[in-house]
N, C-alpha and C positions, 0 to 999 in steps of 0.2 A: 771362700773367703775370695774377696776383689782386690784387685792390684791398687787401688786407692788405700783400701783399709791396710794393705802390706805396707804401703809406703808410709802410714807414719807411725809407725812403731819405733821405738830406740832400737839402737844396732849394739850387736856383739862385734867386735871387727868387722863392721859394715856388712854383714852376712844377713842375707833376707830371712824371713821365718820360714819358709819353704826348706831355704839351703841348711839352716840349721836343724829341722827335723831330719832331712834328706840325708842329713853327716851321723846323727845319733838314734834316728829309730830303729835301726837293727838292734846296737847296745840295749837301749832300753826295754825293746822286748824281749830280747834273750833272757835280762835279768829279771824283767816279770815273770816269764814262765819259770825261771828256777825257783822262783818264790812261791808259786801258786801250781804250778804243775798241770795247766791246762792251758792248752795252744788260745783257744777264744777268749777266756777270761784275761791271757795275759794281754792279746789284742785289743779287749776293751781297755784293760788298765793304762796300756801305751798309749791309746787313743784320749784316753782322760788327762794323762801327763801333758800331751801337748795342747789339749783343749784351755787348761791351766796355764801351759807358757805363754801361751796365745794371749789370756787375760792378762797377765802381768807383765807381759811386754819381754824385750829384749834388752832392758838396761841394765844388764851385769856389769860390772867394773872388769871380769876378765873371763879368759875361757874358764876358769878353774871354778869361779863361783856360780859360772852356767852349768856346768857338769856337777858340780855339789849338789847342787838346789834339784835338777833332773832327777838323780838318782834319791835324794831326800824324799820326795813326792813320790817317786815310783816305789820304794819301801812304804811309805807311808799307808800309798794307795793297795798297796798288794796284803800289808795287815791287817788291813780295815776291811777288805775282801775275805781272807782267809777268817775272818772274825765271824764275820757277818754270815758265811755259805758253812762252815763248820764241816762239810762232807767231804768223802774223799772223791778225787777225781780218778778219771780213767785216763790212764796215759797213751796219746796217739803212737803210732809208729813212726819213728825218725826216721828220716831221709837217709838214705848212705850213698854215700860217694863212692864207696869201695869198688873194685875192679873184680873181684871174686863174690858171688854170691853167700859162700858160706862163712866168708870171711866179713861180710857186710851183717849177714843174720847175728853172728857173737856181736857184733862192735854195737847192733842195735839193741839186742838184749841186754848187752853191759851198761848202756848208757840208761835204759828202761830200768834196769836194778839200781844204777846211781841216782836217778830223778827220785825214784820211789824212796831210798833211803833217804835222799835228802828233804822230800815231804815230813818224814818220820821225826825230823830235829826241831827241836822247839824255835819258833819264830825267829826269837832274835838271833840266835846261834846262826841258825839256818842265812837268816838278811847278813850276818858278819861275814860268814863263809864266803856265801856266793860274790858279797863285793870285793872282800880281801883276796882270794886266792884264787875265783874262775874270772873276776871282773878285772883283778890286778891292780887296783886301787892302793895306795898306801893306808896304813893305820891310821894315820892322820887324817885322812879324807874320810876313811870310812868312821871314826870316831865322831867327827863332825855331821857326818851325814846321820846317823845313828842318835845322835846326843849322846853319846857315850865318853867316859874317858879313853885314851889309850889303850890304860890296862886292861881296861874290861873289853875290849874288842880285842888285844890277844889273847885272855882268857876264853871269851867267846867260838874264837876260832880253833882254839886247840882243844876245848869241851867238844866242837863240833866234827873236829876230825878223828877225836877217841869215838865218839859215839859212830861216827860213820863206819870207823872198823868193826866196832861189834856189830852193827847192822849187815854189812855186807859178810861179815865171818858166821852169821845164823844166829848171833848170841841178841838175846830178849834186852831189852832195855828195863 
């Protein structure tokens, strides 16, 4: 993108497009990965989210509107991707920051097991759980992003937690 094109975009709190992307790309990528389970596909989704943001422009009334829009587009693109692929993805090795190699291996295995369990959840439950419990959004925000009621979001999160317990305990769904 050229600087001339960038200056013509509307602003959210006087931020440039690059600044908005820089502040949010890690969260969007992480959310996409948790919904899809594959880093390469998550990167593609995140890139498409920001392409759509560029096309849409930064004319949001406030930060909350921008954030909600980004999550809504991310979830929708991930759902579209999952519907299109319908194949199980192998989970990559997750990077470890642990000092102990043994502790790092255990944590990596637990992360992979949790990610595999997340991928077994129904898509809407997974999206509600990731946005509410992992990304830390409020129930109201998640409901708006998913186009559901607050009660539905609470129910989806509750069901997802129960299903995760069953999966992690080795019980079949």
